[in-house]
N, C-alpha and C positions, 0 to 999 in steps of 0.2 A: 504493499499498499505506499502511496507518497501523497503530499500535497505540498504545496505552495506554502510559504508562512504568513502570517497574520498580515505582514506589510510588504510581502514580495521579496523579503530578506535572507528568506531560505528554503533550503526543500527539507522535508521530514520523512524518515521512514519508519515504519515499525513491524515489527516479526520478520520474519523470512518466508523461503519456499521450504516445504517438506521439512519442518522443522529445523533449517538450516541457519535460524536467527533465532532469537528468544525475546523474551517481555522486554526490549529496549526500545529507545527510541532514539536515533539520530540524526543529525543535521548537518549540512554544508554551509558555510558562510559566503557571503558575498565576494568578499574581496579578497580573502586568503587562498579560498579554494581549499578549504581543510575540514574533515571530516570531524565530528564532536559526538559523544557519547553523553545524552543529556542526564543529568544526573536523576536520583529519585529520593525525594527527602521525605518520603512518607506515603502512608496508603496502603491499598490493597494491590500488587503487581500483578497483571494478567499474566498466566502462563504462557509455555512457549506455543507458537503456532504459525500456519501459514493460510494463506488464504482468508485473512478477514476481512470484512469490509470495513474503510475507514474515510472520515471526512474530518477537513478543519471548520472550527468555527469562532472566529475571534482568535483569541488565543489558546482554546480548547482543542484536542485532539480526541475526537470519539471512534470506538473501534468496539465491531460487533462480530461474536462468531469466529469460524474461521475452523480449521482442522489441527488437531492437539497431539497427531500422533497415532491416537487410538481409536478416534472417532469425531464426530463434527459436534461443535461448539454453540451455545445460545446465550454466553455470558456478555456484558457488556461493559465497556470502562469508558475513564474518561480522564485524559492526561493533561493537566494544567501546566502551559509553558511558562507562566510567571510564577507559581506556587511549586513548580517541579514537584507535584504529587501527583498520584495515581489516586481514583476513587473507582471502585465497582459501583453500578448504577444498579439497583433492585428492581427488576422490571415489574410495572403494573398496569393492567388492562388486557388487553389481548396482543401479547407481544409475539414476535415471531419465534419460530423452531429453529433447533440447531441446523446449520448452513455453513457452505463456503462458497467461496468464488462468486459473489454476488455484490452489488453497487451500493453507495449509501451517499446520499446528497442531501443538502440542506437548503430551505427554501421557505421565507417568512415563518424564521421562528420554530420551523418543524425538521426532524429528519425522516427520510425516506428512505426505504428499502424494498428490492423488489428482487424476487427468484434465487436463484442459487440452487444447491444441490447438498442434501442431507444424507448422504450415502448409499441411499437404495432410490430415490427419486427428485427427477430435477424439478424445480418449483417455479410457479408464475404467480406466486402471492404478491399484495403489494400491502406495507405498512406504514403508517405515519408515528412518528414518536414527538409529542410536543414538548419541547425543552423547558417550556414554563412550568407545565402541571406536573412532568415526567409521567405521562402516560400515553402507551402505544395503544393504536387500533387498526383494525383490519380495511383495509379500504374496498368496498365490495367491486369486484369487475364488471366490465360492459364484454359487449360481444367484439370488440376490437383488441381485447387484451391481449398483448403479446403470449407467443408460446412460451412453455416452460424452457429454461436455460439458466446455464452457467458461463460463466468466461465472457460473457458481455461486457459492454463499456457504457458509463452515461455521466452525462451531465446536465446541467440547468440552464436553459437559457431564456432570458425573460421568464414568461408565465409557464414554461413547457419542462417538464423532466423528459430528456432524449436519451433515447437506449438505441446501440448498434451492435447488431453481430452475435457472438456466442457459440456454443454447444448444448444440443438439446438431447442428448443421451445417442443419436444415431446420426443426427446431421449437423455439420457446418453451416453457419448461417452469416448472411451479409444483409439482412433486413433492417430496418429502420422503424422504429416507432417515438410517437410522444404522446406525453399526457396532460392535459391543459389542468393546471392547478388552479384556475377557476371554475370548472365544472366537474373535476376530477374523473374523466372520460378520456378514454385512449384512442388514439388512431394512426393507422398506417400512415407511413410516410412516404409519397413518391420522390425520391430522391433523384438526381440527373448527374450528368458528369462523368467522370473516370470514377467510377465507384471501386471500392476495395472489394477483393474477391472475398469469398467465406472464410472465416477464421475466429479463432476464440483466444482470448486472454492477448491481446495484444496491447499497447500503452496506449493512451488517451488521455488529454487536458487540453483544458481552454487557452487559448491566445488572451494577453494583459487584458485586451479591453473586454473580453469576452464574447467576441461574435463569430470567433472561427474556433473547431472544433481539429485537432489535430491526431492521427492515428499513425502508429509505427508498428512494423513487424506483427507477430501472431504466430497463429498454427492453424494449419487447413486439416488435420488428420494425416497427411502425407510428408509436409515439408514447414519447416519455420521458415518464417519471412522478416526480411530486412526491408520492406517497400514503407513509401512516408507520404502520407495524405494528408490534404486537409480539406475541411467541410466547411462553407460559408452557411450559416446556421439561420440567417435571413432566408435563404433561398434554397436551402439545402442542395447545395451543389455543389459537387467534388470535383478536387484537381488533385493532381500530382505534384508533389513539392520537389521542385527540382537541386540536384546535386550538382554543382559542379566539377570539372575535372579534375582530380586529384584531392578529392574528399577522402577523408580516412571514414568511409560508412561504419557504423557498428556491424558487426556480423548477424547472421539472421537467427532470432531468439523470439522468445514469448515468457509469459510470466515476469516481464521486466516493469521498471518504473519512468515515467518520467514528468517533467515539470517544465512551464515556460515561465522564464524572469525576463523581460526586457524583450531585448531582439535575440532572443536566445531559447532554444529549447534544449534541454539536458534528457539523455536516457542513462539508466542506470541497472547492471547485472541483469538476471532473468536466467533462462534455460538456453542450450542451445541442441538439445536433445542426447548429449551425453555428461555434460556437467555445468553446475552451478557458476555463474561469473560474478563478478564484482568491477569489472571494467565501466569507465563513465566516457561520453561523448558531449560532445555540445555542439549545436547545429546554429549556425548565424544567418538569421534570415536577409540581413542586409548583403553578406558574401557569398550564401548558398553553398558554403563550405560546412563539412564536417569535419571535427578535430580531435583527439582523446585527449579527455580531462588527467591529469595527474593530479589529485589531491593531496597534500601532506598527510602524515599518518593521523589514525584515529585518537583522537586527546580524549579527557574525560570533561565532563563541565561539571563545575561543584557550586 
């Protein structure tokens, strides 16, 4: 899971792939390009996991569920970047069940969670968590609700929850849906342009102005990819993001992280089919060049 920092000053990661990480939060700074492990000064620390859903809201990182190595999880935590403390959030209301590899977004004071995989079933339920009241509720589906899936990517644009791709247990997908928060109704998006091929578990992030979504890589059941696309969310028009000659394009991968900052997009880690990765790359939108970033070693934040 990955997120731009509360003021765009850093990129935050928590957990890892298939237990490769732990219940730590790491950040990379803006200027020194150095990683630091964020301190925990108290609270109940989440157990190790992969595939957790997460979202930044102000200076708080919320995570839900994931895979703990022996089963899927349904626990819910918050890390406060100012206080450097974890808090386990006790679920009230109609909370989601255990699951992994689903999205979590925030809109107008509520968190929204769709689908995922619980170890036996791919899901397409949709839940809302009210940050003020601390209560979950299930959002009733309508006839255009997306099919069950995990490994999709999602963002909030204007008053829409936007979803792309994923895997439904039999087929890799490249369809798009939107939910209108004003009516809480789903509709299928008829996108145009150079639409990415079927895939699950790519990275996906918004531009700093919130108008464009970027997708890098993913897996289609046969191959890992390192292609790069952008989607104009006002028109749902896709195009390929160009890379100038001589670029150090990241190798094909999925389960990786990405975040936009300024006029750059950063990609970190992932899985290439044989090994877990911890390399990092930066794409410059002005130069159209990829380059490998070599941050200084991990330090501890006290």
